[in-house]
N, C-alpha and C positions, 0 to 999 in steps of 0.2 A: 461437599468437598470433591473436587475432581482431581485426578492425577492423570498420568499419561504413560503410554509405552510407545516406543519408537520402532517402527519396522521400515526397512529400506529395501526397495526393489528397483527394477528397470536400471540395472548397472549403476546404482547410486544417484539417478536423476530424480527419482520421485521419493519424497519424504512422506511417510504415513504416520500421522500422530493419532493415537487412539485415546480418547478420554474414557476413563473408567472411575467408578466411585471408590472411595477409600484406598486409592493407590498412591504411592509416593510420587511427587513430581519427578519427571525424567530430568536427569542432570548430565551435561556434557562437562567433563573435567577441564578440557582445554578449549581451543578456539573452535568456533563453528563456521564451516565454509560451506557456502551454497551458491550456485548460479542459477537464478530463476527457479529455484526448487518449488514444486507444488506441494502444498500441505493438504493432506486429506484427513479430515476429522471424522472419526466414527463415533457417533453420540451414544451408541448402545441402546437405541430406542428412546432416548430422552428428548425433551424439548427444552432448549435453553432460552431464558429470558434475557433482557438487556443487562449487560455487565461485561466484566473482563475476566477471562478464564486463563490462568497461566498454564501453559503447556509444558515448557521446559526452561531450564536455566543453562548457562554455559559460563565457564570460568574465564576464558580469554577474550579475544576479540572476535568480531564477526566479519568474514569477508564475503563478498558478493551480496546477494539479496534473496529473500524469499518472495514468491508471488503473493501479493496481499489478499488475493481472492482464494479462499479455501474451497475444497470440494467437501461438502458436508453430506455424509451418508448415514443411514440407519438412525434417523432422528430428524429433528428440525430446529430452526431458530425463529424467534419472534421479532425479526427485524432484519437488518443487514449484517452479515457476518464478514469479518475481515481479520487477517493476521497482522499483528503489529510487533515491532521490536523497539518501540518508543521507550520502554523501561530498560535501563542498562542491564545487559547480560540476561535478558529474558525474552522468550517468544511467547505471545499470548494470542488467544482468540478473543475478539471483541464482538459483541452483539449489540447493535445500537438501532435507533430509529433512523429511517431513511432521511437523507438531507440532499440538498442541491447546492453545491458550492457556487459562489458568485464572486466574480472579479469586483472588488471594492474600489480599487483605484489603479491607475497605471500612469507611467510617464517615461520619457526618454531622458537619460543622462549620459551624454557622450555617446558611446556605442552600446550602452546597456539599456534594455527595456526592463524597468522596475514594475513589478506587479504585486499587489496585495489582494489576497483572497480570504473570504470569510464564509461561514456556514459549512465548513467541511466537517468530516467525522474526526474527532480527536485521535491522533495516532495512526490514521489511515494514510495510505500512499496516494500520490497524485501525480499527474503529468501535465505539462503544458504542450498543446498541440498547435501547429501553425498551418495556414493554407492560404493561397492567393485566390481561392474560390470558396466563399462562404457557404455556397450551396452544396458542396460535396458532403457526402456522408462522413460521419466521424472516422470511420475505419480507413478512410483515404487521406486524412490529415497526417502531417508529419510531426512526430514527437521532437520538440526542441529541448525538453527537460523531462527526465523520467526519474522516478523513485524518490520524489520529494515526500516529506512526511509533514502533515498537519500538526500544529502544536496541541497542547492540552486543552485549548479552547476552541479548536477547529479552525484556527487561522494560519496564515502563512504569508510572508513577504519574501520575494525572491527577485534576483536579477539575472537576465538572460543576455548574453552577448549577442548583438545583432549587427556587428560591423559589416558583414557582407551584404546586408539588405538596406543599408542607408546610403542611397544614391538617388539622384533626380531621375534616373531611368529604371529604378527598381519597381517591381509590381507591388501593389497594395498588399499588405499582409493582415490576416485576421488570426486571432488567438482565441483558444478555449481551454477550459480546465477539464481534465478527465479524471474521475475518481472511481475505482482505484487505478493506479498506474498500470499500463500494459506490461 
């Protein structure tokens, strides 16, 4: 059984969540607000296997988002670690086997690009990136959708408005999925 304690530093910008054994789960009574907050998880020397580890609960709504890539210190994980808020009113650490999301299908309907993706990590975040040059490194692609969440099966279907790119003179566009979301 893991519990957590919350420490706050860097003028409220960094959230540090420390997992400890036999401690009660950290609870926020009201709403949880964050803007790209980084979650640092101190494992106290433990190695976590695949699974979902609740870190905190909150009573109200959540505004903003947490960076889904945690900083894991003082321990290790046996897979890919990410932060998820897929369970209502709960922030959890998930350790899962690595996966490579794949675009399963896509199509254009009016001014929307519809994309279906599979093989993601359930509850992990993703972004859709675009570029007119497929050879550019991923860091230079432009996010056109950020902070999407894979469903419980690791799938997602989404629509992206592309009205400004649909013209006879527009450059060819390429799209890719990035996991986790930047």
